[in-house]
N, C-alpha and C positions, 0 to 999 in steps of 0.2 A: 603554537595550535600544528595537536598533529596529519598526515596526510590524511587526505580528503578518504572516504571509505567510498565515496562514486564522484568519477566527476566527466562531465561533457565540454567540450569545447568541436565549436561550430557542426552538431551535433545534428542532421536534417534527412528525413525521412519524406521521402512521396513515391507515392502508389502512382501503379499506370503508365505513360506514359514522361511523367512526371508535370502533367497537369495538375495532381493535388496533394498540396501540400503540408502536409500532415504535421511535419515538426522543421523551421525554416533556425538555420545558425544555432542554436539551443546553446550554449554556454551555462556550468554548473557545478556546484563541487559544496559537496554534504559531506556531513560529519558523522563522524560519534558521538552518543552521548547526546543524539537533537530527535525532536521526532519535528520532523518535514510537512504541515500539507501543500499540496496539489493543486493548487484553488482555481481555477476557470470556468466558462460555460460550457454546452458539448458542442464537440466538432476544434476544440480548442487546439488536441493533441497529450491527452493526461493518459491517456489508456493507451495509447500511442506507446509517449514512454514511458511506462511500465514494460508493455510488451518488449522495447526492446534492452532495460536492463535486464531482464530474465530470459533476454534469446530467443525470444516466440516470434522478432523481428532482426531484421538486420540494417541498419544504418545504412542509408544511402549517399553520404559521404561523413567528414570529420572521424573525434573519435571518442567508445567512449571505456572509460576504463571502472574498472571492483574492487579495490581492495592492492591499484596496481597491478591488476591482470583485465585482457579481454573480455569478451563474456564467453566464458567454455564449461567448459569440465568442474574447473577449478572454481570457478564463480556463482555455476549453480548451487553445491555442494555451500556456499554461505550466504542465499540469496533466497528471502520463507519468499515465495508470491500466493498474492489471496486474490482471483480472478475477478470481474464483474460481475459474474453469473456463477451458480453454484456446477459445480464440475466433476463432479465423484459420481461412481457409480452407482444411480440409481435403490439394485438388485440384492449390493451387498450388504451383508451388519455391521453395529458402529462400531464391533468388534474388529471384522475383517478391513475395516481403514484400517485401522488404530496399527493395526499390522504391517496394515501395508505400508505404512508412513513409519515406521520403525527398523522394517528392513529396505527401504529406498534413501533414504534420510540416516549420515552413524548421531547427527546429531540433534534426533527428535527425545524425548524427552515424556514415553510413554506414561511414568506415573502425574507428570504434572497435569495431562489432558488426561487420562483416568478422573479425578481430584477435580478439575472442572466441568466434562460432562455432568459427579455426582454430585455438584455442588447444583445444576439444570436439571439433574433425574430422569436421566436421559437416560433410559436401558440398550447395554451394550449390547444385547442380541436382539434390537430392535430390530427391522431392517431399512437404511435411511428414507427408503420412496416412502413409509408409512410413519411418518414422521411430517410436521408442519415447516410451512415455507419458513418461520423464523429458528425454529430449532433447525433445519435443515444450514442456513447462513452459518447461526450460533455454529454448529459443528465442524464446521467449515471454518471455522474463525479459529476456534480451537487447534484443528488439527495445527495449525498456520505459523500461532502464536507456540503453541507447544513444543516447536523448535528452539533452540540454542544458534539461532542465525545469527549472522555479523549484523545483515539490510534487512530487511521488512518493508514488503510492499505492498500499500491496503491498497485497492479501487472500488472506490465506494461498497466499504463496509456498511453502512447505517443506512443506504438508501430505501430497503425494501423492507425496513420493521418500522414498531411500534414503538413512541418515546420508550414504555420501560426499556425496549430490548435495546436501544440503543445507549440505555446509560447501559445496560450488563454488557455490553460491547468491548465501550470506552474503555470500562473499570478493568474486564480482561486485558485489553492491550496496555493502561498504566500495569496492572500485576505483575505482567509475563514480559515483558519489557528488559533490557538488559543496557545499561547508562554506556556500552562494551559495542552495543549496536547504534546503528543509526533505522528511523523507520520510517518509511513515507508513505503518505497519508491523502488521496485522491477522494473528496468528496463536492457534493455541491450543498451539505448540510453544516455550513460555519459554525452557522453560531451552537451547533453541539457541540463543537469539539475547539471552538474557540478555543477551550480553557488550558488543555493539557497542548497546544503546539508550541512548538519554543521558535521556531524558524518557519515561513511565509512562500509559497513558489504565487506569484500569475502570471497563467499563461493564455493569451488572448493566439484564436486562428494564427498557432504553429511557435510561436514568439513569447518569448521573457520578456512583458510587460514590468516587473517591478518580484523584488526578492532581497529577505535580511533577516534581522531578528524582529519577531510579532512585536514587541515588544518597546522598540527604536520606530518601526511604524507607526506604532499607537501613539508616541510620543512627538511621531513628526506630522502626524496628517492631523494630529485630536480627535481621532474617534476608535471604534472598534474597527477590529478587520472583519466583520460583516459588512456594521455599512459601509467600509471603503469599500468591499467586493460591490454591492449593490451599487455601489454611484459607477463604480468605475465601471461597469457590467449592462446600466441601466442601459435599456428595450427602447 
């Protein structure tokens, strides 16, 4: 097997004076060619993990390597991150947002982005703030997936959109994801994405309580990942 694209060893993150533990000694190895579901209830540490991988937070302890490198300039060049909220300049035109991505990321495929936006019927001269919430989220996803990255991090990409938009988003992910890359997707809507997941990670209170190939886990547990999630995390 190839070396992992993402490797965490004893990775922990604490806030304040250490009383609030967001991640607790997480050990993970993620490989290219896999779509991995990062699954857990609110407060389980999913967003914290994605922010650590993207370099927005620093670990309290442990190690985190991306393609064998510590998080920094080299890793930011190969990681494409979709945050859990829209963060683009609302006053910009869509055309200007694409130009910004093209200037900032050497791997940005502008033709790919233009094709996807054309399929959505979005006018590139429109200002971002004039679009519906669903279209704003789609545009942000298009910009993220139009990069030819090695590691994609998607934080709740389908959480705030209608079922038809979810189908579009999932198809966008599948059609633009390269098998040379790994894709880590955090979501609560497991039933919508289960069919595309190769591996799963269950996070609970900052700890990995289950991880492995989705097919193996379904076979071992005798139920879908969605049903298993409901059983493990039931209130």
